[in-house]
ZADRENFI-273776 format. One line per field, with one value per residue (C-alpha): residue in one letter; x, y, z. Coordinates in steps of 0.1 Angstrom, whole numbers, plus 5000, padded with zeros to 4 digits. Layout:
ZADRENFI-273776
res <- [A, ...]
east <- [X, ...]
north <- [Y, ...]
up <- [Z, ...]
This chain:
ZADRENFI-273776
res <- [M, D, E, F, T, K, S, V, L, G, D, V, T, Q, D, N, N, N, N, D, N, N, E, I, Q, I, N, D, H, E, L, L, S, M, I, S, R, H, A, K, H, T, R, M, V, P, Y, G, R, E, P, P, A, S, Q, V, N, V, D, F, D, Q, L, S, R, V, K, K, L, I, E, S, S, F, I, L, I, N, E, D, S, G, H, D, Y, D, G, L, F, I, A, M, G, Y, D, G, I, S, S, F, S, L, E, T, L, E, W, T, P, I, V, D, T, V, E, K, L, P, Y, N, T, Y, Q, S, S, V, V, V, R, G, T, D, I, Y, S, F, G, G, L, D, D, P, N, V, Y, T, R, Y, S, L, A, E, K, K, V, Y, Q, S, D, I, V, G, A, N, G, G, V, F, I, S, V, C, H, D, G, D, S, Y, I, Y, L, T, G, G, V, D, I, P, K, G, E, D, V, T, P, K, I, Y, F, V, C, V, D, R, F, N, I, D, T, A, Q, F, E, H, V, D, Q, F, F, T, G, M, Y, S, Y, T, F, F, H, K, D, L, L, Y, I, V, N, G, S, E, I, S, T, Y, N, V, E, T, G, E, V, L, K, V, S, P, D, E, D, P, N, Q, A, I, C, C, F, D, G, I, D, S, V, Y, I, K, T, S, L, L, L, T, L, N, S, I, S, T, N, R, R, I, P, L, K, V, C, P, I, H, E, A, L, G, A, F, V, S, D, D, T, G, G, L, I, H, F, G, G, K, G, K, N, Y, R, Y, S, I, Q, D, D, T, W, T, L, L, N, D, N, D, N, S, E, T, R, L, M, Y, V]
east <- [4641, 4624, 4651, 4648, 4610, 4614, 4639, 4615, 4582, 4594, 4581, 4550, 4538, 4543, 4525, 4495, 4491, 4496, 4466, 4458, 4482, 4511, 4510, 4520, 4493, 4507, 4491, 4501, 4521, 4541, 4547, 4561, 4583, 4597, 4604, 4621, 4643, 4652, 4662, 4683, 4699, 4709, 4725, 4745, 4755, 4764, 4755, 4792, 4787, 4812, 4807, 4829, 4862, 4861, 4887, 4882, 4905, 4908, 4919, 4938, 4946, 4909, 4899, 4924, 4911, 4875, 4886, 4903, 4872, 4850, 4874, 4874, 4836, 4840, 4854, 4870, 4861, 4886, 4873, 4906, 4928, 4935, 4944, 4928, 4948, 4928, 4921, 4946, 4979, 5009, 5037, 5071, 5094, 5116, 5088, 5079, 5049, 5015, 4983, 4963, 4926, 4917, 4881, 4885, 4918, 4931, 4967, 4970, 5003, 5007, 5016, 5017, 5050, 5071, 5105, 5129, 5124, 5155, 5153, 5157, 5168, 5149, 5112, 5116, 5136, 5104, 5076, 5045, 5032, 5001, 5006, 5044, 5065, 5100, 5129, 5162, 5195, 5199, 5226, 5223, 5224, 5232, 5236, 5205, 5168, 5139, 5105, 5079, 5049, 5018, 4998, 5023, 5035, 5071, 5103, 5125, 5160, 5184, 5215, 5214, 5232, 5235, 5227, 5241, 5229, 5236, 5217, 5190, 5180, 5148, 5125, 5091, 5068, 5059, 5025, 5036, 5067, 5094, 5106, 5130, 5159, 5176, 5205, 5218, 5251, 5278, 5283, 5306, 5291, 5302, 5313, 5296, 5268, 5289, 5286, 5317, 5303, 5273, 5257, 5248, 5225, 5190, 5185, 5154, 5143, 5121, 5095, 5086, 5122, 5138, 5166, 5183, 5195, 5213, 5193, 5212, 5234, 5215, 5223, 5194, 5210, 5210, 5174, 5153, 5118, 5105, 5073, 5062, 5034, 5026, 5058, 5079, 5101, 5096, 5125, 5118, 5150, 5142, 5116, 5130, 5111, 5127, 5115, 5134, 5120, 5128, 5124, 5145, 5167, 5156, 5159, 5137, 5134, 5098, 5103, 5133, 5145, 5132, 5137, 5172, 5158, 5154, 5120, 5095, 5068, 5039, 5020, 4983, 4984, 4968, 4987, 4997, 5030, 5029, 5063, 5068, 5099, 5105, 5092, 5068, 5041, 5034, 5012, 5031, 5011, 5031, 5009, 5010, 5042, 5023, 5034, 5008, 5017, 4995, 4992, 5024, 5022, 5024, 5052, 5080, 5107, 5110, 5108, 5082, 5059, 5039, 5011, 4980, 4949, 4929, 4900, 4910, 4936, 4972, 4986, 5018, 5027, 5052, 5045, 5027, 5010, 5024, 5000, 4982, 4957, 4955, 4923, 4930, 4896, 4897, 4935, 4936, 4956, 4939, 4956, 4945, 4929, 4945, 4960, 4996, 5021, 5052, 5075, 5083, 5069, 5097, 5082, 5049, 5039]
north <- [4584, 4550, 4536, 4566, 4562, 4526, 4534, 4560, 4541, 4505, 4474, 4471, 4505, 4500, 4467, 4481, 4510, 4495, 4501, 4489, 4514, 4504, 4539, 4546, 4563, 4582, 4604, 4639, 4627, 4603, 4630, 4654, 4626, 4621, 4658, 4661, 4630, 4642, 4676, 4660, 4638, 4667, 4684, 4653, 4643, 4674, 4670, 4678, 4710, 4735, 4773, 4792, 4804, 4840, 4865, 4890, 4921, 4935, 4970, 4963, 4999, 5009, 4979, 4988, 5024, 5011, 4988, 5016, 5038, 5010, 5006, 5043, 5042, 5022, 5034, 5009, 5019, 5008, 5016, 5006, 5029, 5050, 5082, 5111, 5109, 5084, 5096, 5125, 5130, 5135, 5157, 5163, 5192, 5219, 5231, 5197, 5174, 5186, 5169, 5177, 5170, 5167, 5171, 5204, 5215, 5224, 5220, 5214, 5215, 5186, 5209, 5182, 5170, 5193, 5174, 5187, 5165, 5152, 5162, 5136, 5149, 5125, 5118, 5080, 5075, 5078, 5053, 5050, 5020, 5024, 5055, 5053, 5072, 5057, 5077, 5061, 5079, 5114, 5141, 5150, 5114, 5089, 5059, 5066, 5057, 5076, 5065, 5093, 5080, 5100, 5082, 5090, 5123, 5112, 5107, 5076, 5073, 5043, 5034, 5014, 4982, 4953, 4973, 5003, 5038, 5067, 5093, 5088, 5054, 5042, 5024, 5007, 4986, 4950, 4953, 4930, 4930, 4943, 4976, 4971, 4995, 4997, 5017, 5049, 5068, 5079, 5116, 5126, 5152, 5187, 5181, 5188, 5165, 5147, 5110, 5091, 5056, 5041, 5013, 4982, 4965, 4954, 4953, 4950, 4961, 4939, 4962, 4937, 4930, 4963, 4944, 4950, 4923, 4922, 4905, 4909, 4929, 4951, 4985, 5009, 5043, 5074, 5087, 5056, 5049, 5016, 4999, 4964, 4946, 4909, 4896, 4917, 4947, 4973, 4998, 5029, 5046, 5075, 5062, 5026, 5000, 4968, 4941, 4921, 4889, 4888, 4850, 4840, 4870, 4872, 4907, 4916, 4949, 4958, 4989, 5008, 5043, 5066, 5099, 5107, 5134, 5130, 5116, 5113, 5086, 5071, 5038, 5034, 5001, 4981, 4983, 5018, 5035, 5073, 5088, 5125, 5142, 5178, 5171, 5141, 5124, 5088, 5060, 5027, 4994, 4967, 4940, 4949, 4970, 4996, 5032, 5059, 5097, 5120, 5158, 5173, 5189, 5227, 5223, 5211, 5205, 5168, 5179, 5178, 5150, 5130, 5107, 5089, 5102, 5069, 5088, 5086, 5114, 5123, 5151, 5170, 5187, 5215, 5239, 5273, 5280, 5248, 5221, 5206, 5177, 5157, 5140, 5107, 5106, 5141, 5143, 5177, 5195, 5218, 5241, 5233, 5263, 5253, 5272, 5258, 5282, 5260, 5271, 5235, 5200, 5175, 5144, 5127, 5097]
up <- [4747, 4748, 4770, 4793, 4795, 4804, 4831, 4846, 4844, 4846, 4829, 4851, 4843, 4806, 4806, 4824, 4802, 4767, 4744, 4709, 4694, 4717, 4732, 4768, 4788, 4818, 4843, 4854, 4884, 4862, 4837, 4863, 4877, 4842, 4837, 4871, 4866, 4832, 4844, 4871, 4844, 4822, 4852, 4861, 4826, 4804, 4768, 4758, 4739, 4751, 4748, 4724, 4737, 4750, 4762, 4790, 4792, 4827, 4834, 4867, 4873, 4871, 4891, 4919, 4920, 4923, 4951, 4969, 4965, 4980, 5009, 5016, 5019, 5052, 5085, 5109, 5144, 5170, 5205, 5220, 5200, 5231, 5212, 5193, 5161, 5141, 5106, 5109, 5092, 5115, 5102, 5116, 5108, 5123, 5146, 5160, 5155, 5142, 5131, 5100, 5093, 5057, 5067, 5084, 5067, 5102, 5114, 5152, 5170, 5194, 5222, 5249, 5235, 5255, 5252, 5225, 5194, 5176, 5140, 5113, 5079, 5057, 5054, 5045, 5078, 5098, 5102, 5124, 5142, 5162, 5185, 5182, 5157, 5150, 5135, 5126, 5123, 5108, 5107, 5144, 5157, 5130, 5154, 5174, 5169, 5185, 5195, 5200, 5220, 5210, 5237, 5265, 5251, 5256, 5236, 5240, 5224, 5222, 5202, 5170, 5179, 5154, 5123, 5105, 5115, 5092, 5072, 5046, 5058, 5042, 5066, 5064, 5087, 5076, 5093, 5121, 5144, 5121, 5107, 5077, 5073, 5039, 5026, 5042, 5041, 5065, 5068, 5096, 5119, 5114, 5078, 5045, 5034, 5009, 5017, 5028, 5028, 5011, 5032, 5011, 5035, 5046, 5083, 5105, 5139, 5161, 5177, 5204, 5216, 5205, 5188, 5154, 5131, 5097, 5069, 5037, 5014, 4989, 4973, 4973, 4964, 4985, 4982, 4982, 4995, 5007, 5015, 5024, 5005, 5004, 5019, 4995, 5003, 4975, 4969, 4949, 4938, 4915, 4891, 4894, 4914, 4926, 4950, 4976, 4990, 5027, 5028, 4998, 4992, 4956, 4939, 4909, 4890, 4885, 4864, 4850, 4859, 4832, 4850, 4865, 4887, 4924, 4933, 4962, 4962, 4980, 4979, 4980, 4999, 4971, 4937, 4927, 4934, 4927, 4919, 4918, 4903, 4893, 4858, 4861, 4881, 4872, 4884, 4885, 4888, 4907, 4893, 4856, 4855, 4836, 4840, 4834, 4832, 4853, 4856, 4870, 4905, 4906, 4931, 4909, 4936, 4947, 4983, 5011, 5020, 4994, 5007, 4996, 5015, 5013, 4997, 4960, 4962, 4969, 4990, 4985, 5018, 5010, 5038, 5039, 5006, 4991, 5002, 4972, 4969, 4937, 4926, 4909, 4893, 4878, 4872, 4888, 4915, 4940, 4965, 5000, 5019, 5052, 5081, 5077, 5092, 5088, 5060, 5051, 5057, 5054, 5069, 5072, 5092]
């Protein structure tokens, strides 16, 4: 402390203020200067005592749900959207395209789409990008892809060239310029639905150039679902989840297949994959690989459309009298009191 005092006051100050008892007399200004400089010194030169080691346990599933709830509290307003379907669910089925509002529980046929719509046989073969709905393959036209323009109210069709067509193709949008196509089977038209050839491939479609290209060989199974997240292609086959890195080609298994029954699934866009079979409903975290059982849906068939509603819930669209909403917070299913007159809802976009 003596050395510190000397460095602050200097020899001249000390000499001028020595008394008979060799005490240093300082005024208020000098005292404040000492305190200020000492405080600065302690910040610049830590005293070396480290705090005790601590451990923090984080519930990533709960944290993801909180993040999702916060995100759902904000509405992104896009003045240039150019269509009236923002915030609505778009469903496709035997009777064409309809929109559904979770706020009003009203189904509205998109009656302006007057052209006959080619029907795809598999929900996961359809994906939306902006105001365009893309459908790839199907029993009727396995080597054709279709673009439904909601803005123009028109249907466009072209051949699939440079990639495999087929039935039960699983597709997903990467959020940019590509739609990835995985798997699929060959079922000759007019025959039974027994697959003749299983396609072991990953292809992609460039939305800007309308060109297909082959990416890699990868077996996904017949009824798979895919989604794209953080540069990884996730493949859900039954209750098994795998990833495919589109840059390196690396394949990793995230979680094993614990339920052999056919499944439908949805992704919340953050961390949780919800898988529904006839017997189970599970939350699967892609960051922790944890699998949490949830309350089973009243509709036991693994059919229909299964989606995240972005407000802390899931919806199973099964058709008239079979549309249910699941509350993640309450772990309860509620029958929607809607005006759905369609007997089945096979596809959602």
